[in-house]
C-alpha positions in Angstrom: 2.1 -28.6 -51.6 5.1 -28.0 -53.8 7.9 -25.9 -52.4 11.4 -24.6 -52.2 14.3 -25.5 -49.9 16.2 -22.3 -49.1 20.0 -22.0 -48.8 21.5 -21.1 -45.4 22.3 -17.5 -44.9 19.5 -16.4 -47.3 17.9 -13.1 -46.5 14.7 -15.0 -45.4 16.6 -16.0 -42.2 17.1 -12.4 -41.4 13.5 -11.3 -41.6 13.1 -10.5 -45.3 10.2 -12.0 -47.2 11.8 -12.3 -50.7 13.6 -15.3 -52.1 15.9 -14.8 -55.1 16.7 -17.6 -57.5 20.3 -17.7 -56.2 19.0 -18.4 -52.7 17.1 -21.6 -53.7 18.9 -24.9 -52.9 16.3 -27.0 -54.7 12.6 -27.2 -55.6 10.3 -30.1 -54.8 7.0 -30.9 -56.5 6.2 -29.1 -59.7 5.3 -25.5 -58.8 3.9 -23.4 -61.6 3.9 -19.6 -61.9 1.5 -18.1 -59.5 1.3 -21.2 -57.3 1.4 -21.0 -53.5 4.5 -22.9 -52.3 5.9 -23.9 -49.0 9.4 -22.6 -48.0 11.6 -24.9 -46.0 15.1 -24.9 -44.6 17.6 -27.7 -45.1 16.2 -29.6 -42.1 12.7 -29.6 -43.5 11.4 -26.9 -41.1 8.6 -24.8 -42.5 9.6 -21.2 -43.1 6.2 -20.1 -44.4 4.0 -19.9 -47.5 4.9 -17.9 -50.5 3.8 -17.0 -54.0 6.0 -18.5 -56.7 7.1 -17.2 -60.1 10.3 -18.6 -61.8 10.1 -15.9 -64.5 11.1 -13.3 -61.9 14.4 -12.9 -60.2 12.4 -12.8 -57.0 11.1 -16.4 -57.4 9.2 -16.4 -54.1 7.5 -13.8 -51.9 6.5 -15.0 -48.5 3.1 -13.8 -47.3 2.7 -16.0 -44.2 4.9 -17.8 -41.7 2.6 -20.7 -41.6 0.7 -22.9 -44.1 -1.8 -20.7 -45.8 -3.7 -20.6 -49.1 -4.8 -17.6 -51.1 -8.6 -18.1 -50.8 -11.4 -15.6 -50.5 -11.3 -15.7 -46.7 -7.6 -14.8 -46.8 -8.0 -11.7 -48.9 -10.9 -10.5 -46.8 -8.9 -10.9 -43.6 -5.8 -9.2 -44.9 -7.7 -6.3 -46.4 -9.6 -5.9 -43.1 -6.3 -5.9 -41.2 -5.0 -3.2 -43.5 -8.1 -1.0 -43.0 -7.9 -1.5 -39.2 -4.3 -0.3 -39.2 -5.2 2.9 -41.0 -8.2 3.4 -38.7 -5.9 3.1 -35.6 -3.6 5.7 -37.1 -6.4 8.1 -37.7 -5.8 8.3 -41.4 -8.3 9.6 -43.9 -10.5 6.7 -44.8 -11.7 8.4 -48.0 -8.4 9.3 -49.6 -5.1 7.3 -49.4 -3.5 3.9 -49.8 -5.6 1.2 -48.3 -3.3 -1.7 -49.2 0.5 -1.4 -49.7 1.9 -4.7 -51.0 4.2 -6.6 -48.6 3.6 -3.9 -45.9 0.1 -5.3 -45.6 0.9 -8.9 -46.2 -0.3 -8.9 -49.8 2.8 -8.9 -52.0 2.1 -7.1 -55.3 -1.3 -5.8 -54.3 -1.9 -2.0 -54.2 -5.3 -0.4 -53.5 -5.7 3.3 -53.5 -9.0 5.1 -52.5 -10.3 8.3 -54.1 -13.6 8.9 -52.3 -15.9 6.2 -53.6 -13.5 5.0 -56.3 -10.8 2.4 -55.8 -7.7 1.9 -57.9 -6.2 -1.7 -57.9 -2.8 -2.8 -59.0 -1.8 -6.5 -59.1 2.0 -6.5 -59.7 2.8 -10.1 -59.1 1.6 -13.2 -61.1 -0.1 -14.9 -58.2 -2.1 -11.8 -57.2 -3.0 -11.1 -60.9 -4.4 -14.6 -61.2 -6.5 -14.0 -58.2 -7.8 -10.6 -59.1 -11.5 -11.7 -59.0 -11.1 -12.7 -55.4 -9.5 -9.4 -54.5 -12.2 -7.4 -56.3 -15.0 -9.4 -54.6 -13.4 -8.7 -51.2 -13.1 -5.0 -51.9 -16.7 -4.8 -53.1 -17.9 -6.6 -50.0 -15.9 -4.6 -47.5 -16.0 -1.1 -49.1 -19.0 -1.0 -51.5 -17.2 1.3 -54.0 -18.8 3.0 -57.0 -16.0 1.7 -59.2 -12.8 -0.3 -59.1 -10.3 0.8 -61.7 -7.4 -1.5 -62.8 -4.1 0.4 -63.3 -1.8 -2.4 -64.2 0.4 -0.3 -66.5 3.4 -0.2 -64.1 6.7 -1.3 -65.7 7.5 -3.6 -62.8 4.9 -6.1 -64.2 7.3 -6.9 -67.0 9.7 -8.5 -64.5 6.8 -10.9 -63.6 6.1 -11.7 -67.3 2.8 -9.8 -67.1 1.3 -7.5 -69.7 -0.1 -4.1 -69.1 -3.8 -3.7 -68.5 -6.0 -0.7 -67.7 -9.7 -0.6 -67.3 -12.7 -0.8 -65.0 -13.2 -4.0 -63.0 -16.3 -3.0 -61.2 -19.0 -0.3 -61.6 -18.5 2.7 -63.7 -15.6 5.1 -63.3 -16.2 8.8 -63.1 -14.4 11.2 -65.4 -12.6 14.3 -63.9 -12.9 13.1 -60.3 -12.3 15.8 -57.7 -10.4 15.2 -54.5 -9.6 17.6 -51.7 -6.1 17.7 -50.0 -5.7 20.0 -47.1 -8.4 22.4 -48.3 -7.2 22.3 -52.0 -9.1 20.7 -54.8 -7.5 18.6 -57.5 -8.9 16.9 -60.5 -7.5 13.4 -60.9 -7.7 11.0 -63.9 -7.8 7.5 -62.4 -7.5 5.8 -65.8 -4.6 7.8 -67.3 -3.1 9.9 -64.5 0.4 9.2 -63.2 0.7 6.3 -60.8 -2.9 5.7 -59.7 -4.0 9.3 -60.2 -2.2 11.4 -57.5 1.0 11.3 -55.4 -0.7 10.0 -52.3 2.7 9.2 -50.6 3.5 13.0 -50.6 0.3 14.3 -49.0 1.9 15.0 -45.6 4.9 16.6 -47.2 2.9 19.2 -49.2 1.9 20.9 -46.0 5.3 20.2 -44.3 7.2 22.1 -47.0 4.6 24.7 -47.7 4.7 26.0 -44.1 8.2 27.1 -44.8 7.2 29.1 -47.9 5.4 32.1 -46.5 6.7 35.4 -48.1 9.3 33.4 -50.0 10.0 33.2 -53.8 9.3 29.5 -54.5 10.6 27.4 -57.4 8.8 24.0 -57.7 10.6 21.6 -60.0 8.9 18.5 -61.4 5.6 20.0 -60.3 3.4 17.3 -61.9 -0.2 18.3 -60.8 1.0 21.3 -58.9 0.4 20.1 -55.4 3.6 21.7 -53.9 3.0 24.9 -55.9 -0.6 25.2 -54.7 0.2 24.4 -51.1 3.0 27.1 -51.0 0.6 29.6 -52.6 -2.0 28.9 -50.0 0.6 29.3 -47.3 1.4 32.8 -48.4 4.4 32.5 -50.7 5.5 35.8 -52.3 5.7 34.1 -55.7 5.6 30.6 -57.1 7.1 29.3 -60.3 6.3 25.7 -61.2 8.2 23.7 -63.8 7.1 20.5 -65.5 8.2 18.9 -68.8 4.8 17.3 -69.6 2.5 19.6 -71.5 -0.5 17.6 -70.3 0.6 17.9 -66.6 1.2 21.6 -67.0 -2.4 22.0 -68.3 -3.8 20.0 -65.5 -1.8 21.9 -62.9 -2.9 25.2 -64.3 -6.5 24.1 -64.2 -6.0 23.0 -60.6 -4.6 26.5 -59.8 -7.6 28.2 -61.4 -10.0 25.8 -59.6 -8.5 27.0 -56.3 -8.3 30.7 -57.3 -4.5 30.7 -57.7 -4.0 32.2 -61.2 -0.8 34.0 -60.2 1.3 30.9 -60.3 3.9 31.0 -63.1 3.5 27.5 -64.8 6.4 26.7 -67.1 6.6 23.8 -69.6 10.4 23.1 -69.5 13.1 20.5 -68.8 14.3 21.2 -65.3 17.9 20.3 -66.3 17.8 23.0 -69.0 15.9 25.6 -66.9 18.1 25.6 -63.8 21.4 26.6 -65.6 19.4 29.2 -67.7 18.0 30.7 -64.5 21.5 30.8 -63.1 22.8 32.6 -66.2 20.0 35.2 -65.8 21.0 35.7 -62.1 17.7 34.5 -60.7 17.4 33.6 -57.1 14.8 31.7 -55.1 14.1 31.5 -51.4 12.6 28.0 -51.5 13.4 25.4 -54.2 11.5 22.1 -54.3 13.0 19.1 -56.1 10.6 16.1 -56.4 11.8 14.3 -59.6 10.6 10.9 -60.8 12.8 8.0 -60.0 16.2 8.2 -61.8 16.8 4.4 -61.5 14.7 1.2 -61.7 17.6 -1.1 -60.9 20.7 -1.3 -58.7 22.9 -1.4 -61.8 21.9 2.2 -62.6 22.6 3.7 -59.1 25.9 5.5 -60.1 24.3 7.1 -63.1 21.3 8.1 -61.0 23.5 9.7 -58.4 25.4 11.7 -61.0 22.0 13.0 -62.3 20.8 13.8 -58.8 24.1 15.6 -58.1 23.9 17.8 -61.2 20.3 18.7 -60.3 21.2 19.7 -56.8 24.3 21.5 -57.8 22.3 23.7 -60.1 19.5 24.3 -57.6 21.9 25.2 -54.7 23.4 27.9 -56.9 20.0 29.5 -57.3 19.3 29.7 -53.5 19.2 33.1 -51.9 21.4 33.9 -48.9 19.4 31.9 -46.4 17.3 30.0 -48.9 15.7 26.6 -48.4 16.1 23.4 -50.5 13.4 20.7 -50.1 14.5 17.6 -51.9 13.0 14.1 -52.4 14.1 10.7 -53.8 11.5 8.1 -54.6 13.8 5.1 -55.6 14.4 2.4 -53.0 17.5 1.5 -54.8 19.2 4.7 -53.6 19.9 4.4 -49.9 19.3 7.1 -47.4 23.0 7.5 -46.8 23.8 7.7 -50.5 21.2 10.3 -51.2 22.1 12.5 -48.3 25.8 12.2 -49.1 25.1 13.2 -52.7 23.4 16.4 -51.5 26.4 17.1 -49.3 28.8 16.6 -52.2 26.7 18.9 -54.4 26.8 21.6 -51.7 30.5 21.4 -51.5 30.9 21.7 -55.2 28.4 24.6 -55.3 30.4 26.3 -52.4 27.2 26.6 -50.3 27.2 25.6 -46.7 23.9 24.1 -45.6 22.1 23.1 -42.4 19.8 20.1 -42.3 16.4 21.4 -41.0 14.1 18.4 -41.4 13.6 14.9 -42.8 10.6 13.7 -44.8 9.3 10.2 -45.6 6.2 8.6 -47.2 2.8 9.0 -45.8 1.8 6.7 -42.9 -0.7 4.8 -45.2 2.5 3.5 -47.0 3.8 1.6 -43.9 7.5 0.6 -43.6 8.6 -2.8 -42.6 12.1 -2.6 -41.1 13.1 -6.0 -42.3 12.0 -5.2 -45.9 14.0 -2.1 -46.8 12.2 -2.0 -50.2 9.1 -0.8 -48.4 10.9 2.5 -47.5 11.3 4.1 -50.8 10.5 7.9 -50.3 13.1 10.0 -48.5 13.4 13.7 -48.3 15.3 16.5 -46.6 15.0 20.2 -45.9 18.3 22.1 -46.0 18.9 25.8 -45.3 21.7 27.7 -46.9 24.0 29.3 -44.3 24.8 32.9 -45.1 28.4 34.3 -44.9 30.0 30.9 -45.2 
């Protein structure tokens, strides 16, 4: 087997599973993109098996600490292990993430389940090459009606992969309905954002909504309207939901009507324009939810992202009522927990609003976090309360 000799002090020796090109001492054999390679230290000790791609900055991703090939039996075992983990946690077997990349020992593989439909992403070259093996394992273990390929994520470009969307197995249903905490949503698995729904936020919809009873709620970046609908169900006095995408607003409005919630004020607007306009009008809200898309796709853009986040939070804090609540989220793993929290603190100082931290939020349990792979922890959130008379 071809392989790589890893430099001393590389992150691999500290529990991480990624190898960057700068961490390779030398290669042996003639590994090709997508090959399984062995990883060794300078004394020829085996460090594990990895998938290889010299096109990417991450040239190798370890998937086993022993010699292991990517055959049909391997995929079946790893998918079974992922399913068993979720069963032990008591997670919904019909709605959620079944496989989460490195967190389930399948780097670059994501499998989401929507009732009898599965959505597959293969975001690394090696896994994309072995897509038929993955599909066969999923069909054998889960007997889905359809498996949809959503390989339109931008991260595939870093692997030298082209976008691909379609049906890999069976026939996909149009306008599929899912139920989340008693609310019905229509999802488009072929064209919807991500794989159709923000599955990583499912626990947080209810966690935030329980604070919304009798409050005036402003839901920013509402997408399909999940936070807005959850707050309405929880008894909010009023709900205003803002989204820049006309298609998303139409879908969210339809979801509201489907659930008998026609009183929600759906607005097609840029949040960065709407917040200062609301401030100028003297508007106030008792609960503001900020769940924007990622502001950065790379470490080099962190400072620009933090400036954008700060402007957003500064404007939102100025709209909070005397003891109002701010629920805020960041979905970029490039922005550290400390950096994001400090940004909110800095924004509160500039807005002259003292706040208490009430709660913390993270991704759903079906997106497990590996402590030695900080990239697996990407969703962070906080609930802050404005302190009156300060």
